[in-house]
C-alpha positions, 0 to 999 in steps of 0.5 A: 493568553487571549482566545476567541471565547475571551474576545467574544465575552469581552466584546459583549461586555464592552459594547454594553458599557459603551451603550450606557455611556452614549448620553455622555457626549459633550454635545448632548450635555450642552443642552442638559443640566449638569447631573444632580449632586449627591450631597445633602446640606443642613444649610440648603444655600450650599446646594445652590452655591455648588450648582452656580459654580458648576454652571459657571465652570461648564460655560467656561469650558464650552466658551473657551475650548473646542468641545468637539475635540474628543480630548476636551469632551472626555475631560469635561465628562471626567470633571463632573463625574469626579465631582459625583464620586467625591460627593459619594465619598464625602457623604460617607464621612462625618463632614460639616457643610463647609467641608462638603462645600470645599470638597465639591470645589476641589473635585470640580477644579482638580483638572482645570488645566487639562483643557488648556494643556490639550489646547496648547500641546494636544496631549495629556502627557504631563511628563512631556508637556506640563504638570497639569496640577501645577498649571491649574495652581498657576491659573487659578491662584497665581493668575487669580482665575478662581475669582471668576467662579468663587468669591466666598473662601477664606485664606485658609480655605483657599490654601486647602483647595490649592494644596488638594489640586496641587497634590491630586496627581502626584505620586504621593501627598507632600509631607507636613500638611495639616490633618485637614489639608491631608484629608481633602487631598485624599478625598480628591485623589480617591475620586479622581482614581475611581473615575479614571477606572471608569474612563479606562474601562470603557476606552483603553488608553494605551492602544498605540504603546509598544507591547513590551514584555511583562517583567518579573520585577514588575509582577513582584512590585505589583504583588508587593503593593507598590505603586508605579511611577509614570514614565515617558516611555511606557509599554503596554504592560507597564501602562496597565500595571500603573493604573491597576496599582491605583488600588494600593493608593485608595484611602476610603472604604466608599472608594473601594465600594464604588470600584467593586459596585461598578465592576471596574476591574473586570471591565478594564480587563474586558477593555484591554482584551478587546482592544489588544491585537496580540496575545496577553501574558496570562500573568497579567490576567492573574493580576486582574483577579488579584486586584478584584479580590484585593478591592473586595477585601478592602470593602470588608476591612476598612 
């Protein structure tokens, strides 16, 4: 259960986190250059290509969507933060320049349709609106909007980008993909989840869902390393366990290292302690402790 001391600690931690995020507002980013990429290339022209694509995408979002809308702003930031996480994962792998280039493109466009989804539905709930990954595939490939940003990909590479975007938000990666296709799916899924932890650890997203009860079945599933499928009707406890169980669907050591380095599990716990008006079941707090230890062990064993 939460107590006064817990909330005081949570408040201090949460406020320091928010302070570090102040400069991430959409209005300040209109006037700033996008953050530098982490990837290094043997062929330096790839660096310039990525910067050009980033600028085109940034301008597309600003020109076509209401950047003062908080939903749009958050996804704008998430897009480029996910790219930075992907850069770090890719740097830890033995990839060639072309593969690094593809990973960058996939990360930049993985949430391409989120902006249209917010504009049309004023919601990011895929279950009640539209699957944003499928919509991105439709916009980028069926309507060929990809040509507005990139024109140097082969058919094989376009298929890799398409499959990775399509699979980035699915419960699991589709079967029968080639090893290379599967690898790019794993990279973007990891990068997306790592940055989602950043998002929810600074802005808890289930403030208005019903409290519900923490069921023993849900605890058993968590400790048995089972993932949770998103449901149309979530409770506070199922929402938290769904996102906390992301740790069981991480593929690369670097991803676990980033979660641990940024202390995302603890920050997430602090965020819900601060945002939640009711007493939280102690069993959920134990899940957070277990999750942090699980991540720590994975950084040693992968």
